[in-house]
N, C-alpha and C positions, 0 to 999 in steps of 0.2 A: 768234688764232693756232691754236686747235684746229681751226677750220674750214679754215684754210689747209693745215694738216698733212693733213687728210682729203682735201682737194681734190687736193693734189700726189700723195698716195698713189694715189688712183683714176686720176689722169692717167697714172701710170707703170705701174699694175698690168696693164692690158690688153695693151699691147705686150710687156711682160716675160713675161706668161703665154704669149703666142703664140710667143715665142722659145723658151721652155723646154718647151712642150708636146710637140714631137716627141721630145725626149730622155726626157721623162717617160713617154710611151707606149712607147718602146723599152724602157725599164727594166721596165715592167709586163709586156711580152711576154717578156722574158728571165727574169724571176722567176716568172711564171706565177701562176695562182690569184687574179687580181685583176680580171679583165675584168668579172666580174659585179658588181663594186662601183663601176665607173666612173660609173654614173648618180648614185650618192650624192655624188660629187665635184661634181656640178652640181645638187645639192639635189633630185634626183628619187628619191623613196622609194616603195616599194610600200606600199599601203594597210595591209597587215598590219604592216609595220615601224612606220609612223606610229602605228598603234593601240597597239602595244607601248610605244612611247616615251611616248605620251600627253602630259600637261602636268605641269610642276612638278619635273622631274628636275634634279639638279645636273649641269651640263654641264662635264666636264673635257676639255681638249684637250691631247694629248701627241704631240709630233712623231714620234718613232721609238721604238726598243726601250727605250733607257735611260729616256726620259720616261714610257713606258708602265708600266715597273716602278714608278716613283714614283707615277703616277696610281692604279695598282691598290693599292699599299700604303696610300695615303691613303684611297681609297674603302672598302676593307675595314675599316680602322680606324674611319672615320666611321660606317659602317653598323653596326658592333658597338655604338657609342655610341647611334646613332639607327636602330634596326631598321626603321623605316618609311621611311627615306630611300631614294631611288632615283637611279641615276646613268646618264647618257649619256656615253660616253667615245669621243672621236674621235681618230684618228691619221692621219698623212700617209703613212706607208709601208706597203707590203704585209706586211712582216714584223711590224710593230707590230700591224696589224689581225689577223693570224693568231693572235698571242699573245692579244689581247683576246677573240677569238672562243672561245678555249679557256676563258675565264673568264665567258662570257655566262651570265646568270641572269635570274630574274624582276626583280631589282633592278638589274642592270647590263646595259646595251644598248650593244654596240660598233657604231661606224659609221666609214666612210671620211670623212675631214675634207672638208667642202664648201669650194669656193673662195670667196674673200671678195669676191664681187661685191656692190655695194650692194643691188641689188634682191633677189638671192638670199638674202643674209644677213638682210635685213629680213623677208622672207617666212618663212624658217625659224624665226627667233627668235620672231616673233609667233605662229607655228603651235604651237610646243612650249612657249613661255613657261617657260624654265628658272627655277628658284628661285635659281640663282647660276651664273656663268660663271667657271670656274677654268682658268687657263692655266699650264702647267708649264715652269719654268726661264726661258724668254725668248721664246716664240713668240706675239707679239701679233697679233691680227687686228683692225685699226682699225674696219672697218665693223661687224663683229660687236660690238665693244666699244661703238661709238657707239649702236647700236640698243638694247643692253642698258641703257646709261645713260639713254637717253630713256624707256625703259619702267620705270625704277626697279628694275632687276635688279642686285644687287651683283656686282662683278667683282673678281678678284684674280689676282695673279701669284704662284704658289707655288714655293718652292725656287729663287728667282731666282738665276740664274748670270750673272756679269759677267766674261767673259774680257777680257784686255787688248785683243784685236782688236775685240770688241764695244764695249768702253769707248771706244776710239778712234773707231769709226764713230759712236756716239751723240754723242760730243763734237763731231765735225765738223758734225753736223746737230742740235745741241742745241735750236735754236729750233723744230725740227719734232718731235723725239722726246719732249722733256719734256712737252708738252701731252698726248701719248698716255699716258705713264706716270702723269701726275697725274689722268687720267680714272679710274684704278683706285681701289678702296676699300681695297686691302691689297696690300702686297708683302712676302713673307716672305724673309728673308735667311739664307744659309747660313754666312757668315763675318762676325764682328764688324767687321773692318776694311772690309768692303764697304759698310757703311752710309755712311761718309764719301764713298766713291767715287760712290755713287748720288746723294747730296746734291749733289756737285759737278757732276752732270749736270742739275741743276735739278729733281730729284724732291723733293717735299715730305717733310720728316722724319716727319710724322705718319703717313705710309703705311708706313714702314719698320719692320719688326719682326724681330729676330734669333730664329731658331728652331733653328738647327742644320740639318744636311742630312738630309732624309728618306731619300735614297739610302743613307746610311751608318747609318741607324737600324735595325739588324737584329741579333737575337740569334744567336750562333754556332750552327752545327749540333751536334747531339749526336754523341758519338763513334760511336754505332751507325750513324747515318745517314751520317756522313762516310766510314766505311770500307766501306759496302755496295758489293758488286761487281755489283749487278743494276740495270739500267735498263729502263724500259718501251719497248716498240715496239708499233706498231699491231697486229702479229700475236701479241703476248703478250710476257712478260718474256724477255729473253735475257741470259745471263751472258757478257758480251762478251769478257773475257780468254780463256775457253775457246774461244769461236768463232774467235778470232784466233790461237789457239795460244799465248796469253799465260797466265802463271801468276798467281794471285791476289796473290802477294807481290812481283811485279815492280814496279820503280819506273816511274812514268809522268811524263813531261814534257808538259804541256799548253800548246799555243800558242793563246791565246784572242784572237778578234777581230782576226786578222791581215789586213794589206792587201798589195797587190801589192809584191813585192820582199822581203818578210819571210820567206815560207815557205822560200825557198832558203837563206837564212842560217841559219835554225833547223835545216833538214835537214842542212846541213854541220856544224853544232855537234853535232847528234845523232850523226852518223857518227863524229866525233872522240870523243865521250863513250862510245860503245859499245865503244871499244877498251879502256877501263878498267872498263866496267860492261856486259857483254854482255846482261844481262837488262833493260836500259833500253828503254822503249817511248815512242813519240812520238804524240801526238794533236794534230791541227791543226783548229781551228775558225775558218775564214775569216769575216771580217765580212760578206762578200757571197757567198752559197752558189752563185750563178750562175757563179762563177769555178772551179768544181770541176774541169772538164776542163782548164783552163789549168794548174791546180796539179798535177793528176795527170801531165800531160805533162812538166812541169818536173821533178818528182821522178823520174820514170822515166828521163829523159835523164841523170840523175845516179846511176842504178843503185839507186834506192830503190823497193821495192815498196810499194804503197799500196792499201788497201781503202776503199770508200765506206760510210759508216754506213747510207745509205738502201738499200743492196743486201744480199742474203743473203751473209754472209761464210762462205766455205767453205775458205779456205786461209790459211796464215800470211802475214803482211805486216809490213814494218818499221813502217809508219805507218797510222794510222786517220784518215780525213778525215771530220769531222762536217759533213755537208751536209744536216742536218735542222734544224728549228726547235724551240726550247724545251728543249733538253737540256743546254745549256752549264752551267747552274747545277749540275746533278747531277754533271757531270764534274769540277767544282772539287773536290768531296769525294773523288773517286777518284784525284786526282793527288797527286804528291809535290811538284812544283815547277810554278808557273804563270808563263808569259811572257804579258804583256799587250801587244797589238799597237797599230798605228798610231803607233808611237813610235820605231822605228829610223831612223837617217839615210837608209837605203836605201828606206824606205817612200814610196809615191807620195802618201800623205796623212800629215800630222803632227798632233799634238795629244794623242794618247793615247786609249785606251778605258778603261773602268771597271776600275780595279785594286782597288777596295774589296770587291767581292763575293767574290773568292777569299780575301782576307784575312779576311772574316767567316766563310768556310768553314774557317778556321784552316789555310790553306796559305800557304807562302812565295811571294813574288811578285818577279819581275824585269821591268823595262821598259827601253825605250830612253830616251834623254835627252829626247825630245820629249813632254812630258806637260802642255802648256799648258792643255788642257781640264780638268785636274784640279788646278790650282794654286789655293791654296797648299798643299793637303793632301799632294800628291805630294812636294813638297820637305820638308815636315815628316816624312813617313814615311822619306824617304831619310836625313835628318840624324839621325833617331833609330835608324837601323840596322834599320828594319822593311821596307825596300825596297831592292833592288839595281838598279843601272843598268848597261846594256851597250850596245855600239855595233855589234858585228858577230859573225860566227860564232866567232871566236877568243875574244872576251871572254865570249860566252855560255857556251862550254865551260869557260872558266876560272872563272866565277862559279858555274855550276850544279854542277860536279864536287864541290866541298867540301860543298855543301848536300845532295846525294844521299847522301853518305857519313857525314854527321854529323847525327843526329836532334836532339841537344842544341842545335846551332846553329840548326836550323829552329825549335825551340821558343822559343829566345831571341828570334828575329825576330818570332814570332807574339805573344809577350808585349809586345814593344815596340809592335807595331801596335795592340794592345788599348788601350794608354795613349793613343795619338793619337786613336783613334776614339771614346773614351768620351764626350767632350762632346756628341756627336751623338745619344746615346741619349735617347729621349723627343721627338725632333724631330717625328715624325708626330703624336703627341698634342698638341704645342704648335700645330701647323698646324691640326689639327681644332678646337681651342678657338677660335682666332682666326677661322676661317671660320664656325663656329657663331655667334659674336658678331655677325659682319657680316650673316648671314642673319636673325638675330633682330631686328636693328635695322631691317630693311627690311620686316618683317611686322607 
């Protein structure tokens, strides 16, 4: 059955790649800064890069920004325990790659994820001989997995996520997917109840280990860092509130990882809230920065002035649009209230983005009702009063208004979130221990 799964995967992979390739190339062109990495997607590496990679690195694959954060957290923790360990971290998206490049070092080498052609995967794995192949959350590459298994290289799925949609897909094709999952040597689970769900998909119970969620295993920021008003820019530190005409004590509503349709609802709520709180400021961080012009035009059509973070800010604006990479985490600490996108009914995409990071920055969070990508923890937070849900501009204004005016209410929500997130503390260390055991058993 394992051979049949691999055969069907390869049979479908080439035509699917050809169908998706034009859209992929267009996305690269729009986002920019990725053309020089296109060769790596087809396993073409400069000799200097191959020499840096060498042999024996732990290879972690992380699809996009969220998974990259998990990969980096794991790699840094493992490296602290094993200072001689070295990592190769691959990612599929240009944004993920840019973040990884900011963390490149002698022990961490970032690359663009190579496509999973049988010949290319076999050639690359044999060339670099990783000491382990770790895949984050749910992105399996069957040919890469097969050649690692053949060469006796341990493989694992870390922080495994099983959404309802993924579960339904896996269940429909269980006879094909279960042999691939059972090829792994370890699957770490974020939720206790997910173990039975994985087992129902035909995955061997011996592979499944609960660890908690690496993504949620993070100490809160100190008060000093959380209230800092300075953020780095390529030209040096800039005190943004002054540059925008904002005062350090102004309340800031941050709209994080928004998708098309959400920015206008937030802007309308912002205009309503400013009638009762004139010092309120709005910062929008779209999930896809290439939409910056579209968002600017939409806001200006509604009488809202907006500045781009990437440009020199010389005049007052109602709104700041973050069209840069890697700064969102710092803005959590600067904000009073955080809306997390991809969650409103009007959004072109649903499922929700990461609401945990702003909670860990000790900021109150609101989302739309569509948070399937972060269930069941999103529902737990909501039921505990640690998370508020909204549907449109009116409900955003109605929910945010009391939060802006009542610091005690905000602190109560933060304390409720701490209780829900506590079981995930230590998840990274637990994952490191399990991976360490698998690597040692193969050496």
